[in-house]
N, C-alpha and C positions, 0 to 999 in steps of 0.2 A: 641204889638209895632204896633203905627200909620201908616197907608199908607203913610204920609210925610216923617216919619223916616224911612219906610223899601226902598222908593225912594232915600233918601239919601244915604243911607247905599248902595245900590246898585250902585250908581253913583262912591261914593268913591272906590267900590271895581273894577268896570270897570275901573276907572282912573288910578288907581295903576297897573292893569295888563298890560293895553295898553303902559302905560309910561315904564314899564319895559322890554316889547316887544321890543318897539321902541329905546331903549337904546342899544340891542343888535347887530352886525353885524354877518354874517354868519360866518365869521373867530372867532368868539368868541366861538361857539358852534361845529367847526370842518366839517361846510357845505361849499362847493365851490362857490366862488363868480361869477356870470355869467351876464355880461352885465350891462347896468344902472337899477336904482332903481329910480322910482318914488317918493318914500316914504322912510323914513329913517328905519333903525332897521330890524327885522324879519318880515316875513309874517305871516299871521294868519296860515296857512296850512303849515308852516315850525315849528310852535310852538307844533301844535299839533302832528307833526309827531316824533319829538324828545320827545313828552312826551307819545306817543302810545295812544292817544284818537281821538275819532271822531273829525272831523272837524265842524260837524254840532254842536256840544255838545260845542266843544269848543269857537266856536263863540257866539253862545248865552251866555255862561258863561262870554265870555269878554263882550257883549252887556249889561249885568246886567240883563237879563230875569229872571223872576222868576222860577228856576229851583233847583232843588236839587243833590249837588254833595256829592261823600265821602270823607274820609280822604285820601285815596287812590289817586282819582284824583287831589284834592289838592297838595298833595306831589310830584306827577309827574308834575304838572304844575311848582310848585315851582323849581323842579330840573331843567327843561328845560330853565326856566328865567334865572338861575343860582343866586336866593337869596341867601344871606347870611343868617345866624342864626335869627338876628333880623327883617329884611325884613320877612322873612318866618314867623315868631311868628306875624307878623303884618297882612301879608297876611290871616292867619288863622283866626285872631282875626277877621278881614274887614268878610271872608265869612262864618265862624262857632260861632262866639263869644265865641271863646277858642282856647287856642295856639295848634300849633301840639302834638302829642303824645310823651311821651318821649322817647318810643322805636325807633321813628324815627328821634332821634337825637343824636346817639351813638358819644361820640369824646374819640378818645383814646389819644390826646396828650394835652397839656398845652402850653402856650405861654411862650415864653423864660423869660416874666416878672415874671412870677408865679414860674417858676423854679429857678429864682435867687432868689425869697423869701423865696422859703425852704431851698436853700444854706445857705441862709445868716444867718439861723436859727440853727447855729452851735451848740448851746448847747440844743436845742430841736429835740427830734424825731418829725417829720411831715410829712405827705403823704396827697395825693388827693386820693378821691373816686368818684365814680360815683355813679349812684341810685343803682344799683346791688351791690356795695360796693367793687368792680374790683380797685385796686391800680393802678391808671395811673402815677403819680410822686410819688417821695419821694425825703428826703435828705439823705445823710451819716448815719446821727445819726439815723435814723429811719431803715436804711438799715443795720447799725449795731446789731438792736435789731431784725428786722424780716427778714433779708436775701432777699429782694426782688429780689435784682438781679441777686442771683444765682437760683430763681425760675422760673419753666415754667409759661409762661402766664397764663394758665389757673388757677394756682394753687395763684397769685396775687390778691387775693379776702377775706378780713377780715374773713369775715361769714365761707367762706370754711377752711380758715385755723384753726379758733378756733374749728371747729365741727370735721375735718378730718384730721389735721395733728398730729399725735403722739408725734411728738418730740416738738412743741411749746406747746401742752396740758401738757407734764411734766414740761414747763416753767411756768403754771399758776396755782400757787397754791389756788388762788382763783376762780378757772374754775367754780365751780356752782354757784358763785355768780356774776361772769363776764358772762358769755354765756347765761344766758337768758335776762339779761339787754339789750344786745347787740342784743339779738334776738328781743326782743321787738323794739327797736328803726328800725330793717331791716324790720320788719312786718308793721310798721307804713309807711316806706317809702315806701314799696310794693303798699300801697295805692295810692301812684302817678302813678304808672302803672301797674295796676292787671291784662292786659292780655299781658303784654311784654313778647314774646317766652324764652328770655334770662333769666328773671328772673326767669319763672316757670320751666325752664331746671335746672336751679342751686336748685331750691327748690327740684325737685323729685332726682335730684342725691343725696344731701344732707341726703334726708329721706332713699335712699337706705345706704348711708354712715355711719350715725349716728343715732341709736335708740333714743339718746335724742333729738337731732333735729326733727326728726319724731313726738315725743308727744309734745315739746313746742310749735312748728311753730303754731300748734292750738291753745295754751293757756300760749303764753310767760307769766313772768313777768310783767304786765301789769303798775304796781304801778313806776317802776324806769325803765328809758331809758339809754344809753348808746352809746357813737358812738368809744369809746376808752377803751384798755384793762386797769383796774384798778392797778394789780398788775401782774409783770412780772420778773422772775427768769432771772439774767443776764447769761454770758456764765461761771463766776467764782462764780455761786450760790449765788450770791449777790441779796437779796430781794430788788426791786424798785418798789413803790408804785407811780401811778401818777392821776392826776386830768387831765381834756382836756377842750380847748375851740376849737370850730367848726365854720370854717370861710365861706361864702359863695365867691366861686371862680367864678361860671358862673350859674346864676340863669335858663337861658334855657336848660342848659345841665345838672343841677343837679349835678353838682361840688360842692364838700365841702372839706376843708382843715381841718384836724384834726391835733391839735397841742398839744403835750404832756407835760405838767408841773410836775416835779418829787417834790412830798411831801418829804419836809427834817423835820427830829426831832429835 
């Protein structure tokens, strides 16, 4: 990158940080308001205090000086400045030329509109998963198949259910075909956050719970990928075959909606 480009990039980053600092008031971040202020917004020392970083280092950063900062530093500043997801991603792109790490953007809820969209799909099972394949939202039809609402929070994970839930496994007549394909897709998703502690903990847990998972996580069926279960026995022992479509709900949070389409003969 040329010196002129670097200078322009640092200037854009400096303007971005300063603009967001000046948008906030002490009341916005829970600080007491004392006396008049000659300039709008928070002071630099207040941002540094909220973020838990050194004032000098923060000042140099805001001034656009040529210093190296870690992802941890950027996340602390973004939280202190109360950046939303889009702003945080733009902030990281200005500073590091890449978005924030996926593990820093865990989101446990969907918007009311997304939940309404799920509920409107009355004839089709559908659920939303995050990068770790935790099921964070679903419709009543999916609940009828997988019983998400009666499961503990930690159990609402598609990979965990497929490899460690004996009741579900008994209802999967094509388990030996479905499981490797699901795992291939899961492993592909893992590349988006290879150091995410939550992802790594899930993998270590399943290695202990499932010999098949322990073997296949190293070499899954890489010729076929799947986010949804292909064949499932209903509660009345009726075989149901499905295809799937995957919709992106939020690219920053890596949220995907998996919609099941039942195949009819």
